[in-house]
Backbone and ligand atoms as CSV (ligand in chain L), in Angstrom:
chain,resi,resn,atom,element,x,y,z
A,1,UNK,N,N,108.418,116.624,101.985
A,1,UNK,CA,C,107.688,117.003,100.780
A,1,UNK,C,C,106.448,116.128,100.595
A,2,UNK,N,N,106.614,114.803,100.687
A,2,UNK,CA,C,105.443,113.930,100.613
A,2,UNK,C,C,104.455,114.303,101.713
A,3,UNK,N,N,105.010,114.672,102.872
A,3,UNK,CA,C,104.111,114.948,103.985
A,3,UNK,C,C,103.252,116.174,103.686
A,4,UNK,N,N,103.867,117.182,103.102
A,4,UNK,CA,C,103.119,118.390,102.804
A,4,UNK,C,C,102.111,118.184,101.680
A,5,UNK,N,N,102.546,117.480,100.644
A,5,UNK,CA,C,101.743,117.430,99.428
A,5,UNK,C,C,100.825,116.224,99.357
A,6,UNK,N,N,101.149,115.183,100.057
A,6,UNK,CA,C,100.434,113.925,99.830
A,6,UNK,C,C,99.740,113.362,101.060
A,7,UNK,N,N,100.225,113.693,102.248
A,7,UNK,CA,C,99.735,112.961,103.414
A,7,UNK,C,C,98.311,113.310,103.790
A,8,UNK,N,N,97.829,114.441,103.295
A,8,UNK,CA,C,96.433,114.733,103.609
A,8,UNK,C,C,95.552,113.574,103.135
A,9,UNK,N,N,95.902,113.027,101.974
A,9,UNK,CA,C,95.100,111.942,101.401
A,9,UNK,C,C,95.782,110.577,101.464
A,10,UNK,N,N,97.066,110.564,101.782
A,10,UNK,CA,C,97.771,109.273,101.818
A,10,UNK,C,C,98.596,109.192,103.087
A,11,UNK,N,N,98.053,109.695,104.171
A,11,UNK,CA,C,98.835,109.753,105.396
A,11,UNK,C,C,98.132,109.139,106.575
A,12,UNK,N,N,98.473,109.619,107.772
A,12,UNK,CA,C,98.003,108.994,109.007
A,12,UNK,C,C,96.498,109.120,109.263
A,13,UNK,N,N,95.835,110.094,108.663
A,13,UNK,CA,C,94.420,110.291,108.980
A,13,UNK,C,C,93.535,109.402,108.118
A,14,UNK,N,N,92.990,108.359,108.708
A,14,UNK,CA,C,92.204,107.409,107.917
A,14,UNK,C,C,90.917,108.061,107.405
A,15,UNK,N,N,90.491,109.148,108.030
A,15,UNK,CA,C,89.268,109.815,107.591
A,15,UNK,C,C,89.415,110.519,106.260
A,16,UNK,N,N,90.609,110.984,105.959
A,16,UNK,CA,C,90.802,111.708,104.698
A,16,UNK,C,C,91.615,110.873,103.713
A,17,UNK,N,N,91.924,109.638,104.077
A,17,UNK,CA,C,92.821,108.843,103.223
A,17,UNK,C,C,92.106,108.401,101.948
A,18,UNK,N,N,92.856,108.446,100.837
A,18,UNK,CA,C,92.326,108.143,99.509
A,18,UNK,C,C,93.156,107.057,98.845
A,19,UNK,N,N,92.721,106.406,97.783
A,19,UNK,CA,C,91.314,106.337,97.377
A,19,UNK,C,C,90.497,105.539,98.388
A,20,UNK,N,N,89.259,105.891,98.501
A,20,UNK,CA,C,88.410,105.312,99.542
A,20,UNK,C,C,88.362,103.781,99.472
A,21,UNK,N,N,88.317,103.226,98.254
A,21,UNK,CA,C,88.129,101.780,98.179
A,21,UNK,C,C,89.406,101.001,98.503
A,22,UNK,N,N,90.550,101.599,98.249
A,22,UNK,CA,C,91.805,100.916,98.566
A,22,UNK,C,C,92.821,101.969,99.002
A,23,UNK,N,N,92.637,102.493,100.204
A,23,UNK,CA,C,93.447,103.639,100.626
A,23,UNK,C,C,94.950,103.355,100.554
A,24,UNK,N,N,95.655,104.361,100.113
A,24,UNK,CA,C,97.103,104.249,99.975
A,24,UNK,C,C,97.753,105.099,101.055
A,25,UNK,N,N,98.665,104.505,101.802
A,25,UNK,CA,C,99.428,105.262,102.810
A,25,UNK,C,C,100.846,105.411,102.338
A,26,UNK,N,N,101.300,106.639,102.306
A,26,UNK,CA,C,102.694,106.855,101.902
A,26,UNK,C,C,103.549,107.257,103.093
A,27,UNK,N,N,102.939,107.445,104.249
A,27,UNK,CA,C,103.717,107.942,105.393
A,27,UNK,C,C,104.458,106.829,106.103
A,28,UNK,N,N,104.069,105.584,105.877
A,28,UNK,CA,C,104.739,104.473,106.551
A,28,UNK,C,C,105.323,103.541,105.498
A,29,UNK,N,N,106.598,103.313,105.631
A,29,UNK,CA,C,107.358,102.574,104.630
A,29,UNK,C,C,106.670,101.262,104.252
A,30,UNK,N,N,106.283,100.527,105.283
A,30,UNK,CA,C,105.651,99.239,105.092
A,30,UNK,C,C,104.461,99.293,104.116
A,31,UNK,N,N,103.655,100.350,104.210
A,31,UNK,CA,C,102.479,100.456,103.349
A,31,UNK,C,C,102.839,101.056,101.993
A,32,UNK,N,N,103.827,101.922,101.988
A,32,UNK,CA,C,104.181,102.598,100.745
A,32,UNK,C,C,104.690,101.600,99.698
A,33,UNK,N,N,105.225,100.463,100.165
A,33,UNK,CA,C,105.775,99.478,99.223
A,33,UNK,C,C,104.903,98.242,99.098
A,34,UNK,N,N,103.689,98.327,99.625
A,34,UNK,CA,C,102.772,97.200,99.508
A,34,UNK,C,C,102.306,97.046,98.076
A,35,UNK,N,N,102.017,95.812,97.676
A,35,UNK,CA,C,101.440,95.626,96.357
A,35,UNK,C,C,100.037,96.215,96.329
A,36,UNK,N,N,99.752,96.903,95.241
A,36,UNK,CA,C,98.438,97.509,95.090
A,36,UNK,C,C,97.560,96.575,94.269
A,37,UNK,N,N,96.395,97.089,93.840
A,37,UNK,CA,C,95.450,96.226,93.131
A,37,UNK,C,C,96.047,95.592,91.873
A,38,UNK,N,N,96.950,96.310,91.231
A,38,UNK,CA,C,97.552,95.767,90.011
A,38,UNK,C,C,98.718,94.833,90.309
A,39,UNK,N,N,98.924,94.516,91.600
A,39,UNK,CA,C,99.963,93.563,91.970
A,39,UNK,C,C,101.349,94.177,92.101
A,40,UNK,N,N,101.419,95.494,91.950
A,40,UNK,CA,C,102.726,96.154,92.076
A,40,UNK,C,C,102.654,97.283,93.099
A,41,UNK,N,N,103.757,97.533,93.782
A,41,UNK,CA,C,103.758,98.704,94.655
A,41,UNK,C,C,103.806,99.987,93.822
A,42,UNK,N,N,103.379,101.106,94.396
A,42,UNK,CA,C,103.392,102.363,93.632
A,42,UNK,C,C,104.794,102.955,93.561
A,43,UNK,N,N,105.668,102.483,94.458
A,43,UNK,CA,C,107.068,102.919,94.411
A,43,UNK,C,C,107.923,101.682,94.203
A,44,UNK,N,N,108.722,101.689,93.161
A,44,UNK,CA,C,109.642,100.580,92.942
A,44,UNK,C,C,111.050,101.095,93.213
A,45,UNK,N,N,111.611,100.598,94.305
A,45,UNK,CA,C,112.901,101.099,94.757
A,45,UNK,C,C,113.937,101.046,93.649
A,46,UNK,N,N,114.606,102.154,93.450
A,46,UNK,CA,C,115.678,102.207,92.467
A,46,UNK,C,C,115.179,102.437,91.043
A,47,UNK,N,N,113.854,102.377,90.849
A,47,UNK,CA,C,113.327,102.491,89.482
A,47,UNK,C,C,112.213,103.524,89.365
A,48,UNK,N,N,112.594,104.787,89.376
A,48,UNK,CA,C,111.562,105.816,89.270
A,48,UNK,C,C,110.735,105.663,87.993
A,49,UNK,N,N,111.385,105.266,86.890
A,49,UNK,CA,C,110.672,105.187,85.622
A,49,UNK,C,C,109.594,104.109,85.639
A,50,UNK,N,N,109.758,103.103,86.501
A,50,UNK,CA,C,108.758,102.034,86.583
A,50,UNK,C,C,107.755,102.259,87.703
A,51,UNK,N,N,107.925,103.355,88.435
A,51,UNK,CA,C,107.057,103.571,89.587
A,51,UNK,C,C,105.799,104.329,89.186
A,52,UNK,N,N,104.675,103.735,89.531
A,52,UNK,CA,C,103.383,104.335,89.197
A,52,UNK,C,C,103.252,105.725,89.814
A,53,UNK,N,N,103.790,105.861,91.017
A,53,UNK,CA,C,103.722,107.159,91.699
A,53,UNK,C,C,104.363,108.259,90.853
A,54,UNK,N,N,105.491,107.935,90.248
A,54,UNK,CA,C,106.194,108.918,89.420
A,54,UNK,C,C,105.360,109.236,88.178
A,55,UNK,N,N,104.773,108.184,87.607
A,55,UNK,CA,C,103.920,108.389,86.443
A,55,UNK,C,C,102.787,109.374,86.799
A,56,UNK,N,N,102.221,109.190,87.983
A,56,UNK,CA,C,101.085,110.040,88.371
A,56,UNK,C,C,101.500,111.485,88.634
A,57,UNK,N,N,102.663,111.688,89.263
A,57,UNK,CA,C,103.042,113.076,89.528
A,57,UNK,C,C,103.455,113.802,88.238
A,58,UNK,N,N,103.788,113.023,87.202
A,58,UNK,CA,C,104.139,113.621,85.914
A,58,UNK,C,C,102.936,113.851,85.010
A,59,UNK,N,N,101.821,113.263,85.347
A,59,UNK,CA,C,100.702,113.244,84.412
A,59,UNK,C,C,100.206,114.646,84.056
A,60,UNK,N,N,99.779,114.804,82.800
A,60,UNK,CA,C,99.182,116.067,82.362
A,60,UNK,C,C,97.669,116.017,82.521
A,61,UNK,N,N,97.177,114.846,82.807
A,61,UNK,CA,C,95.735,114.676,82.889
A,61,UNK,C,C,95.234,115.084,84.275
A,62,UNK,N,N,94.413,116.127,84.355
A,62,UNK,CA,C,93.951,116.604,85.672
A,62,UNK,C,C,93.154,115.555,86.442
A,63,UNK,N,N,92.625,114.565,85.739
A,63,UNK,CA,C,91.874,113.501,86.403
A,63,UNK,C,C,92.810,112.520,87.100
A,64,UNK,N,N,94.052,112.519,86.697
A,64,UNK,CA,C,94.966,111.462,87.105
A,64,UNK,C,C,96.116,112.008,87.951
A,65,UNK,N,N,96.526,113.236,87.644
A,65,UNK,CA,C,97.742,113.765,88.253
A,65,UNK,C,C,97.649,113.791,89.786
A,66,UNK,N,N,98.780,113.519,90.435
A,66,UNK,CA,C,98.902,113.611,91.890
A,66,UNK,C,C,99.894,114.718,92.214
A,67,UNK,N,N,99.677,115.565,93.195
A,67,UNK,CA,C,98.400,115.667,93.919
A,67,UNK,C,C,97.303,116.213,93.010
A,68,UNK,N,N,96.041,115.865,93.280
A,68,UNK,CA,C,94.949,116.329,92.427
A,68,UNK,C,C,94.844,117.851,92.457
A,69,UNK,N,N,94.512,118.480,91.321
A,69,UNK,CA,C,94.457,119.944,91.253
A,69,UNK,C,C,93.555,120.547,92.328
A,70,UNK,N,N,92.473,119.866,92.685
A,70,UNK,CA,C,91.547,120.459,93.658
A,70,UNK,C,C,92.138,120.508,95.066
A,71,UNK,N,N,93.261,119.809,95.275
A,71,UNK,CA,C,93.887,119.883,96.601
A,71,UNK,C,C,94.701,121.167,96.754
A,72,UNK,N,N,94.863,121.895,95.649
A,72,UNK,CA,C,95.658,123.133,95.634
A,72,UNK,C,C,97.101,122.913,96.042
A,73,UNK,N,N,97.543,121.676,95.907
A,73,UNK,CA,C,98.970,121.403,96.037
A,73,UNK,C,C,99.448,121.100,94.636
A,74,UNK,N,N,100.664,121.482,94.336
A,74,UNK,CA,C,101.209,120.992,93.076
A,74,UNK,C,C,102.693,120.820,93.281
A,75,UNK,N,N,103.288,120.056,92.407
A,75,UNK,CA,C,104.699,119.753,92.559
A,75,UNK,C,C,105.486,120.558,91.534
A,76,UNK,N,N,106.545,121.186,92.000
A,76,UNK,CA,C,107.413,121.878,91.049
A,76,UNK,C,C,108.301,120.827,90.375
A,77,UNK,N,N,108.903,121.231,89.261
A,77,UNK,CA,C,109.790,120.303,88.554
A,77,UNK,C,C,110.910,119.838,89.485
A,78,UNK,N,N,111.357,120.741,90.327
A,78,UNK,CA,C,112.440,120.406,91.243
A,78,UNK,C,C,111.984,119.366,92.279
A,79,UNK,N,N,110.770,119.545,92.745
A,79,UNK,CA,C,110.246,118.593,93.723
A,79,UNK,C,C,110.055,117.217,93.101
A,80,UNK,N,N,109.571,117.211,91.865
A,80,UNK,CA,C,109.407,115.940,91.165
A,80,UNK,C,C,110.778,115.281,90.988
A,81,UNK,N,N,111.752,116.093,90.609
A,81,UNK,CA,C,113.104,115.560,90.414
A,81,UNK,C,C,113.649,114.977,91.721
A,82,UNK,N,N,113.353,115.656,92.828
A,82,UNK,CA,C,113.818,115.162,94.133
A,82,UNK,C,C,113.198,113.811,94.479
A,83,UNK,N,N,111.923,113.671,94.174
A,83,UNK,CA,C,111.247,112.394,94.452
A,83,UNK,C,C,111.843,111.291,93.582
A,84,UNK,N,N,112.083,111.621,92.323
A,84,UNK,CA,C,112.677,110.620,91.426
A,84,UNK,C,C,114.058,110.203,91.924
A,85,UNK,N,N,114.809,111.192,92.336
A,85,UNK,CA,C,116.158,110.937,92.848
A,85,UNK,C,C,116.062,110.036,94.088
A,86,UNK,N,N,115.119,110.372,94.934
A,86,UNK,CA,C,114.936,109.610,96.167
A,86,UNK,C,C,114.602,108.144,95.844
A,87,UNK,N,N,113.720,107.936,94.871
A,87,UNK,CA,C,113.356,106.561,94.500
A,87,UNK,C,C,114.558,105.858,93.871
A,88,UNK,N,N,115.250,106.595,93.011
A,88,UNK,CA,C,116.429,106.040,92.357
A,88,UNK,C,C,117.457,105.570,93.379
A,89,UNK,N,N,117.548,106.326,94.469
A,89,UNK,CA,C,118.530,105.964,95.493
A,89,UNK,C,C,117.998,104.927,96.471
A,90,UNK,N,N,116.859,104.333,96.143
A,90,UNK,CA,C,116.370,103.243,96.963
A,90,UNK,C,C,115.193,103.600,97.846
A,91,UNK,N,N,114.679,104.837,97.717
A,91,UNK,CA,C,113.502,105.251,98.485
A,91,UNK,C,C,113.623,104.925,99.970
A,92,UNK,N,N,114.749,105.306,100.527
A,92,UNK,CA,C,114.997,105.131,101.959
A,92,UNK,C,C,114.087,106.052,102.751
A,93,UNK,N,N,113.303,105.505,103.613
A,93,UNK,CA,C,112.414,106.401,104.355
A,93,UNK,C,C,113.158,107.309,105.318
A,94,UNK,N,N,114.094,106.758,106.057
A,94,UNK,CA,C,114.852,107.588,107.012
A,94,UNK,C,C,115.482,108.781,106.312
A,95,UNK,N,N,116.165,108.448,105.228
A,95,UNK,CA,C,116.878,109.485,104.513
A,95,UNK,C,C,115.901,110.515,103.961
A,96,UNK,N,N,114.778,109.997,103.515
A,96,UNK,CA,C,113.793,110.901,102.953
A,96,UNK,C,C,113.304,111.896,103.998
A,97,UNK,N,N,113.155,111.424,105.208
A,97,UNK,CA,C,112.656,112.320,106.245
A,97,UNK,C,C,113.573,113.517,106.442
A,98,UNK,N,N,114.819,113.338,106.111
A,98,UNK,CA,C,115.731,114.455,106.288
A,98,UNK,C,C,115.479,115.553,105.245
A,99,UNK,N,N,114.757,115.214,104.176
A,99,UNK,CA,C,114.448,116.235,103.174
A,99,UNK,C,C,113.336,117.162,103.629
A,100,UNK,N,N,112.497,116.658,104.482
A,100,UNK,CA,C,111.313,117.431,104.821
A,100,UNK,C,C,111.476,118.028,106.199
A,101,UNK,N,N,110.648,118.979,106.504
A,101,UNK,CA,C,110.772,119.635,107.798
A,101,UNK,C,C,110.642,118.601,108.906
A,102,UNK,N,N,111.649,118.496,109.752
A,102,UNK,CA,C,111.662,117.396,110.716
A,102,UNK,C,C,110.453,117.375,111.642
A,103,UNK,N,N,109.914,118.536,111.976
A,103,UNK,CA,C,108.794,118.498,112.930
A,103,UNK,C,C,107.526,117.944,112.290
A,104,UNK,N,N,107.544,117.839,110.963
A,104,UNK,CA,C,106.293,117.437,110.306
A,104,UNK,C,C,105.967,115.969,110.445
A,105,UNK,N,N,106.962,115.097,110.275
A,105,UNK,CA,C,106.551,113.709,110.186
A,105,UNK,C,C,106.867,112.801,111.356
A,106,UNK,N,N,108.112,112.484,111.580
A,106,UNK,CA,C,108.312,111.354,112.490
A,106,UNK,C,C,107.846,111.648,113.909
A,107,UNK,N,N,107.752,112.923,114.254
A,107,UNK,CA,C,107.482,113.256,115.648
A,107,UNK,C,C,106.180,112.669,116.194
A,108,UNK,N,N,105.052,112.897,115.508
A,108,UNK,CA,C,103.823,112.313,116.078
A,108,UNK,C,C,103.908,110.804,116.151
A,109,UNK,N,N,104.585,110.227,115.169
A,109,UNK,CA,C,104.731,108.785,115.136
A,109,UNK,C,C,105.529,108.304,116.327
A,110,UNK,N,N,106.678,108.980,116.531
A,110,UNK,CA,C,107.530,108.601,117.648
A,110,UNK,C,C,106.823,108.815,118.963
A,111,UNK,N,N,106.146,109.962,119.089
A,111,UNK,CA,C,105.547,110.205,120.388
A,111,UNK,C,C,104.426,109.210,120.645
A,112,UNK,N,N,103.777,108.745,119.556
A,112,UNK,CA,C,102.744,107.734,119.765
A,112,UNK,C,C,103.375,106.465,120.314
A,113,UNK,N,N,104.512,106.086,119.759
A,113,UNK,CA,C,105.210,104.886,120.223
A,113,UNK,C,C,105.678,105.087,121.651
A,114,UNK,N,N,106.280,106.234,121.902
A,114,UNK,CA,C,106.768,106.519,123.249
A,114,UNK,C,C,105.595,106.523,124.235
A,115,UNK,N,N,104.503,107.171,123.821
A,115,UNK,CA,C,103.350,107.234,124.712
A,115,UNK,C,C,102.862,105.828,125.034
A,116,UNK,N,N,102.817,104.952,124.020
A,116,UNK,CA,C,102.270,103.634,124.310
A,116,UNK,C,C,103.258,102.853,125.173
A,117,UNK,N,N,104.543,103.090,124.986
A,117,UNK,CA,C,105.508,102.408,125.848
A,117,UNK,C,C,105.408,102.901,127.287
A,118,UNK,N,N,105.256,104.219,127.437
A,118,UNK,CA,C,105.119,104.772,128.785
A,118,UNK,C,C,103.917,104.156,129.461
A,119,UNK,N,N,102.851,104.070,128.689
A,119,UNK,CA,C,101.613,103.544,129.219
A,119,UNK,C,C,101.832,102.120,129.727
A,120,UNK,N,N,102.566,101.369,128.946
A,120,UNK,CA,C,102.843,99.981,129.297
A,120,UNK,C,C,103.670,99.909,130.578
A,121,UNK,N,N,104.661,100.790,130.680
A,121,UNK,CA,C,105.505,100.801,131.876
A,121,UNK,C,C,104.673,101.169,133.098
A,122,UNK,N,N,103.801,102.159,132.928
A,122,UNK,CA,C,102.933,102.559,134.042
A,122,UNK,C,C,102.087,101.373,134.486
A,123,UNK,N,N,101.575,100.643,133.505
A,123,UNK,CA,C,100.763,99.465,133.845
A,123,UNK,C,C,101.584,98.461,134.639
A,124,UNK,N,N,102.820,98.227,134.191
A,124,UNK,CA,C,103.693,97.272,134.881
A,124,UNK,C,C,103.959,97.721,136.307
A,125,UNK,N,N,104.276,99.004,136.449
A,125,UNK,CA,C,104.584,99.537,137.773
A,125,UNK,C,C,103.356,99.423,138.664
A,126,UNK,N,N,102.207,99.793,138.112
A,126,UNK,CA,C,100.962,99.687,138.880
A,126,UNK,C,C,100.722,98.260,139.341
A,127,UNK,N,N,100.942,97.330,138.429
A,127,UNK,CA,C,100.712,95.931,138.755
A,127,UNK,C,C,101.646,95.509,139.878
A,128,UNK,N,N,102.905,95.939,139.800
A,128,UNK,CA,C,103.886,95.576,140.818
A,128,UNK,C,C,103.501,96.177,142.164
A,129,UNK,N,N,103.063,97.430,142.145
A,129,UNK,CA,C,102.680,98.101,143.387
A,129,UNK,C,C,101.473,97.398,144.007
A,130,UNK,N,N,100.508,97.084,143.166
A,130,UNK,CA,C,99.305,96.416,143.669
A,130,UNK,C,C,99.669,95.079,144.288
A,131,UNK,N,N,100.544,94.366,143.617
A,131,UNK,CA,C,100.948,93.053,144.113
A,131,UNK,C,C,101.657,93.193,145.458
A,132,UNK,N,N,102.566,94.196,145.522
A,132,UNK,CA,C,103.292,94.428,146.769
A,132,UNK,C,C,102.303,94.757,147.884
A,133,UNK,N,N,101.301,95.560,147.556
A,133,UNK,CA,C,100.302,95.951,148.554
A,133,UNK,C,C,99.546,94.712,149.028
A,134,UNK,N,N,99.222,93.831,148.095
A,134,UNK,CA,C,98.500,92.614,148.458
A,134,UNK,C,C,99.327,91.733,149.382
A,135,UNK,N,N,100.628,91.651,149.062
A,135,UNK,CA,C,101.520,90.840,149.896
A,135,UNK,C,C,101.553,91.431,151.305
A,136,UNK,N,N,101.688,92.776,151.370
A,136,UNK,CA,C,101.683,93.459,152.667
A,136,UNK,C,C,100.408,93.123,153.450
A,137,UNK,N,N,99.305,93.212,152.717
A,137,UNK,CA,C,98.013,93.015,153.374
A,137,UNK,C,C,97.897,91.589,153.906
A,138,UNK,N,N,98.521,90.645,153.189
A,138,UNK,CA,C,98.401,89.246,153.578
A,138,UNK,C,C,99.235,88.919,154.812
A,139,UNK,N,N,100.281,89.713,155.045
A,139,UNK,CA,C,101.177,89.407,156.160
A,139,UNK,C,C,100.575,89.792,157.525
L,1,HEC,C1,C,93.326,115.657,97.807
L,1,HEC,C2,C,93.681,114.281,98.022
L,1,HEC,C3,C,94.962,113.744,97.438
L,1,HEC,C4,C,96.231,114.255,97.532
L,1,HEC,C5,C,96.685,115.533,98.218
L,1,HEC,C6,C,97.095,113.287,96.889
L,1,HEC,N1,N,96.367,112.248,96.415
L,1,HEC,FE1,FE,97.083,110.575,95.525
L,1,HEC,N2,N,95.195,109.854,95.292
L,1,HEC,C7,C,94.040,110.538,95.643
L,1,HEC,C8,C,92.875,109.832,95.102
L,1,HEC,C9,C,91.408,110.255,95.248
L,1,HEC,C10,C,93.385,108.704,94.425
L,1,HEC,C11,C,92.602,107.669,93.635
L,1,HEC,C12,C,92.539,108.157,92.224
L,1,HEC,C13,C,91.758,107.225,91.355
L,1,HEC,O1,O,91.482,106.106,91.746
L,1,HEC,O2,O,91.430,107.682,90.250
L,1,HEC,C14,C,94.831,108.734,94.584
L,1,HEC,C15,C,95.685,107.769,94.080
L,1,HEC,C16,C,97.072,107.827,94.189
L,1,HEC,C17,C,97.961,106.808,93.740
L,1,HEC,C18,C,97.555,105.500,93.092
L,1,HEC,C19,C,97.142,104.503,94.109
L,1,HEC,C20,C,96.718,103.216,93.462
L,1,HEC,O3,O,97.128,102.172,93.927
L,1,HEC,O4,O,95.955,103.250,92.499
L,1,HEC,C21,C,99.236,107.226,93.998
L,1,HEC,C22,C,100.524,106.500,93.692
L,1,HEC,C23,C,99.126,108.528,94.581
L,1,HEC,N3,N,97.800,108.862,94.712
L,1,HEC,C24,C,100.215,109.304,94.938
L,1,HEC,C25,C,100.114,110.572,95.453
L,1,HEC,C26,C,101.242,111.414,95.726
L,1,HEC,C27,C,102.702,111.014,95.481
L,1,HEC,C28,C,100.772,112.576,96.229
L,1,HEC,C29,C,101.558,113.811,96.631
L,1,HEC,C30,C,102.502,114.295,95.671
L,1,HEC,C31,C,99.322,112.463,96.273
L,1,HEC,N4,N,98.965,111.241,95.781
L,1,HEC,C32,C,98.472,113.438,96.763
L,1,HEC,C33,C,93.969,111.691,96.385
L,1,HEC,C34,C,95.047,112.488,96.713
């Protein structure tokens, strides 16, 4: 749900990430719980009522509400309730991913990690082969 409604502006793409002066990422746990300019994270685990994020998704003010009206995304009462429930239960990222379509989020992240690991292994193998070739050449 966050991925569909929020990641365009608070997700992996730094080009569209908002707000421009202090971009907020909600797709990675580490950033989602970082202290913001006011010294507090936007999600306070276990405390939806104290979480700024919840305040924003509830807002009636079109200037403030998240997602912004011009994004043509909006949250249904049920979706808001699900987010609150999720925060109340500790805002577990793993568990949260199970709420959303699995192909949407972790996959690109995982494949990026896998790709970089593969790359590293290829480098190691190449280095070993080159070294072996050098040893051969020296004999
Ligand atoms: C179309 C882009 C866009 C989408 C989609 C969007 N946001 Fe935002 N978000 C912004 C912008 C722009 C700001 C900065 C608003 C400001 O400073 O007045 C912001 C600010 C925030 C902040 C406050 C950050 C801070 O530290 O001040 C939170 C929390 C937030 N958004 C949560 C969400 C959530 C949750 C969703 C999805 C339900 C969402 N946003 C969807 C553009 C977006």
